[in-house]
MDAnalysis code that builds the backbone (N, CA, C; Angstrom):
import MDAnalysis as mda
import numpy as np

u = mda.Universe.empty(228, n_residues=76, atom_resindex=np.repeat(np.arange(76), 3), trajectory=True)
u.add_TopologyAttr("name", ["N", "CA", "C"] * 76)
u.add_TopologyAttr("resid", np.arange(1, 77))
u.add_TopologyAttr("resname", ["MET", "ALA", "TYR", "LEU", "HIS", "SER", "VAL", "ASP", "LEU", "TRP", "LEU", "ILE", "VAL", "ASN", "GLY", "ILE", "VAL", "THR", "CYS", "PRO", "SER", "ALA", "ALA", "GLY", "GLU", "ALA", "HIS", "THR", "MET", "TRP", "ASP", "ASN", "ALA", "ASN", "GLY", "TRP", "ALA", "ILE", "GLY", "LEU", "ILE", "GLN", "LEU", "THR", "MET", "LYS", "ASP", "HIS", "VAL", "LEU", "CYS", "LYS", "VAL", "ASP", "THR", "LEU", "VAL", "VAL", "THR", "ALA", "ALA", "SER", "ASN", "ALA", "THR", "ASP", "CYS", "HIS", "VAL", "THR", "THR", "TRP", "TRP", "THR", "GLN", "ALA"])
u.atoms.positions = np.array([
    [-124.715, 37.150, 62.810],
    [-123.682, 37.822, 63.391],
    [-122.302, 37.286, 63.092],
    [-122.237, 36.026, 62.835],
    [-120.936, 35.290, 62.517],
    [-120.593, 35.921, 61.119],
    [-121.532, 35.962, 60.177],
    [-121.229, 36.317, 58.798],
    [-120.789, 37.773, 59.041],
    [-121.476, 38.704, 59.663],
    [-121.092, 40.191, 59.716],
    [-119.604, 40.315, 60.351],
    [-119.268, 39.353, 61.365],
    [-117.890, 39.230, 61.784],
    [-116.907, 38.884, 60.666],
    [-117.256, 37.989, 59.748],
    [-116.448, 37.424, 58.826],
    [-116.071, 38.542, 57.791],
    [-116.917, 39.454, 57.610],
    [-116.821, 40.477, 56.600],
    [-116.562, 41.859, 57.083],
    [-115.914, 41.722, 58.338],
    [-115.647, 42.917, 59.254],
    [-116.594, 44.048, 59.246],
    [-117.836, 43.667, 59.454],
    [-118.948, 44.684, 59.548],
    [-119.587, 44.575, 61.072],
    [-119.251, 43.674, 61.767],
    [-119.812, 43.567, 63.149],
    [-119.582, 44.682, 64.061],
    [-118.401, 45.254, 64.037],
    [-118.103, 46.421, 65.034],
    [-118.926, 47.683, 64.623],
    [-119.413, 47.672, 63.406],
    [-120.246, 48.842, 62.935],
    [-121.644, 48.579, 63.370],
    [-122.064, 47.191, 63.120],
    [-123.390, 46.676, 63.341],
    [-123.699, 47.012, 64.907],
    [-122.836, 46.358, 65.791],
    [-123.014, 46.654, 67.187],
    [-122.875, 47.853, 67.846],
    [-122.401, 48.928, 67.068],
    [-122.226, 50.318, 67.400],
    [-120.804, 50.689, 68.062],
    [-119.991, 49.692, 68.182],
    [-118.630, 49.949, 68.592],
    [-117.857, 50.980, 67.757],
    [-117.900, 50.752, 66.588],
    [-117.348, 51.876, 65.537],
    [-118.438, 52.690, 65.108],
    [-118.241, 53.811, 65.440],
    [-119.403, 54.828, 65.143],
    [-118.960, 55.873, 63.933],
    [-120.060, 56.356, 63.348],
    [-119.847, 57.325, 62.180],
    [-118.967, 58.444, 62.638],
    [-117.771, 58.621, 61.765],
    [-117.036, 59.885, 62.071],
    [-117.923, 61.181, 62.060],
    [-117.573, 62.106, 62.807],
    [-118.293, 63.330, 62.899],
    [-117.912, 64.359, 61.578],
    [-116.581, 64.174, 61.284],
    [-116.053, 64.897, 60.242],
    [-116.271, 64.366, 58.922],
    [-116.663, 65.214, 58.048],
    [-116.864, 64.670, 56.483],
    [-115.505, 64.299, 55.917],
    [-115.326, 63.326, 55.118],
    [-114.054, 63.009, 54.459],
    [-114.028, 61.583, 54.163],
    [-112.984, 61.048, 53.786],
    [-112.773, 59.716, 53.401],
    [-113.348, 58.669, 54.419],
    [-113.021, 58.900, 55.656],
    [-113.360, 57.884, 56.924],
    [-114.879, 57.897, 56.907],
    [-115.560, 59.066, 56.796],
    [-116.926, 59.173, 56.896],
    [-117.598, 58.349, 55.754],
    [-117.068, 58.565, 54.553],
    [-117.527, 57.934, 53.324],
    [-117.361, 56.409, 53.455],
    [-116.359, 55.965, 54.036],
    [-116.096, 54.527, 54.061],
    [-117.055, 53.918, 55.187],
    [-117.314, 54.611, 56.182],
    [-118.320, 54.277, 57.248],
    [-119.707, 54.188, 56.639],
    [-119.923, 55.140, 55.884],
    [-121.426, 55.262, 55.333],
    [-121.513, 53.904, 54.396],
    [-120.442, 53.717, 53.562],
    [-120.589, 52.394, 52.736],
    [-120.684, 51.265, 53.432],
    [-119.933, 51.016, 54.551],
    [-119.976, 49.768, 55.128],
    [-121.493, 49.656, 56.037],
    [-121.815, 50.941, 56.420],
    [-123.358, 50.842, 57.164],
    [-124.154, 50.382, 56.076],
    [-124.100, 50.856, 54.720],
    [-125.191, 50.534, 53.796],
    [-125.043, 49.116, 53.472],
    [-123.739, 48.515, 53.371],
    [-123.564, 47.186, 53.143],
    [-123.996, 46.327, 54.089],
    [-123.903, 46.572, 55.564],
    [-124.439, 45.843, 56.560],
    [-125.906, 45.878, 56.485],
    [-126.664, 46.964, 56.293],
    [-128.097, 46.923, 56.231],
    [-128.493, 46.096, 55.047],
    [-127.784, 46.198, 53.953],
    [-128.277, 45.214, 52.726],
    [-128.034, 43.701, 53.252],
    [-127.125, 43.471, 53.829],
    [-126.836, 42.038, 54.172],
    [-127.879, 41.551, 55.154],
    [-128.265, 42.493, 56.186],
    [-129.304, 42.028, 56.999],
    [-130.704, 41.860, 56.423],
    [-130.919, 42.692, 55.402],
    [-132.130, 42.785, 54.675],
    [-132.220, 41.440, 53.885],
    [-131.165, 41.066, 53.332],
    [-131.159, 39.856, 52.460],
    [-131.382, 38.515, 53.171],
    [-131.292, 38.419, 54.480],
    [-131.436, 37.344, 55.404],
    [-132.941, 37.268, 55.855],
    [-133.626, 38.224, 55.641],
    [-134.996, 38.200, 56.178],
    [-136.015, 37.813, 55.047],
    [-137.036, 37.025, 55.714],
    [-138.201, 36.732, 54.764],
    [-138.923, 37.966, 54.520],
    [-139.750, 38.022, 53.324],
    [-140.289, 39.174, 52.986],
    [-141.208, 39.812, 53.999],
    [-142.124, 38.896, 54.752],
    [-143.025, 39.463, 55.580],
    [-142.361, 40.114, 56.868],
    [-141.227, 39.409, 57.138],
    [-140.497, 40.050, 58.311],
    [-139.785, 41.218, 57.913],
    [-139.254, 41.318, 56.647],
    [-138.645, 42.646, 56.192],
    [-139.436, 43.846, 56.232],
    [-140.889, 43.683, 55.743],
    [-141.947, 44.534, 55.772],
    [-142.176, 45.205, 57.269],
    [-142.201, 44.300, 58.112],
    [-142.441, 44.729, 59.441],
    [-141.161, 45.509, 60.012],
    [-140.044, 44.812, 59.848],
    [-138.837, 45.636, 60.333],
    [-138.586, 46.954, 59.631],
    [-138.826, 46.882, 58.231],
    [-138.760, 48.162, 57.575],
    [-139.736, 49.321, 58.292],
    [-140.949, 48.903, 58.617],
    [-141.861, 49.877, 59.275],
    [-141.305, 50.450, 60.492],
    [-140.647, 49.485, 61.273],
    [-139.956, 49.889, 62.617],
    [-138.851, 50.752, 62.337],
    [-137.926, 50.526, 61.317],
    [-136.970, 51.281, 61.131],
    [-137.098, 52.661, 60.594],
    [-138.148, 52.703, 59.766],
    [-138.523, 53.986, 59.153],
    [-138.989, 54.872, 60.390],
    [-139.696, 54.282, 61.207],
    [-140.270, 55.105, 62.484],
    [-139.070, 55.446, 63.456],
    [-138.187, 54.529, 63.607],
    [-136.969, 54.865, 64.400],
    [-136.008, 55.971, 63.693],
    [-135.981, 55.882, 62.344],
    [-135.053, 56.800, 61.733],
    [-135.711, 58.206, 61.752],
    [-137.122, 58.230, 61.744],
    [-137.657, 59.637, 61.600],
    [-137.464, 60.276, 63.032],
    [-137.218, 59.472, 64.114],
    [-136.883, 60.080, 65.461],
    [-135.366, 60.323, 65.617],
    [-134.606, 60.050, 64.759],
    [-133.151, 60.101, 64.740],
    [-132.524, 60.964, 63.647],
    [-131.235, 61.258, 63.813],
    [-130.601, 62.133, 62.807],
    [-130.035, 61.243, 61.650],
    [-129.947, 59.906, 61.683],
    [-129.351, 59.087, 60.740],
    [-129.985, 57.668, 60.903],
    [-129.971, 56.984, 59.945],
    [-130.431, 55.728, 59.811],
    [-129.121, 54.863, 59.864],
    [-128.900, 54.165, 60.906],
    [-127.547, 53.220, 61.135],
    [-128.041, 51.732, 61.247],
    [-127.090, 51.085, 60.973],
    [-127.197, 49.597, 60.798],
    [-127.684, 49.184, 62.131],
    [-127.189, 49.772, 63.170],
    [-127.506, 49.326, 64.564],
    [-129.045, 49.357, 64.940],
    [-129.857, 50.227, 64.209],
    [-131.133, 50.261, 64.182],
    [-131.933, 49.114, 63.532],
    [-131.207, 48.576, 62.502],
    [-131.623, 47.389, 61.771],
    [-131.509, 46.135, 62.526],
    [-130.228, 46.048, 63.314],
    [-129.973, 45.027, 63.987],
    [-130.844, 44.861, 65.203],
    [-131.041, 45.945, 66.034],
    [-131.719, 46.002, 67.130],
    [-133.377, 45.721, 66.866],
    [-133.756, 46.297, 65.730],
    [-135.180, 46.080, 65.423],
    [-135.450, 44.618, 64.928],
    [-134.533, 44.061, 64.214],
    [-134.697, 42.656, 63.632],
    [-134.805, 41.809, 64.658],
])
């Protein structure tokens, strides 16, 4: 959590900053930050934990319209 704060990603991870509904530069920037945050969370997990969380996230994403970093954070 502290590292995500330090790289200005925490507000996306905890869902305070949400994905803009309109396509455009803001949406693209949010998508990039979301992907970066997911990658950082993945890099901190041991392989066996990552496999388990990945399974949970895939299931959650199939029930949602998008895969957001908040899913990774809450499933991890």
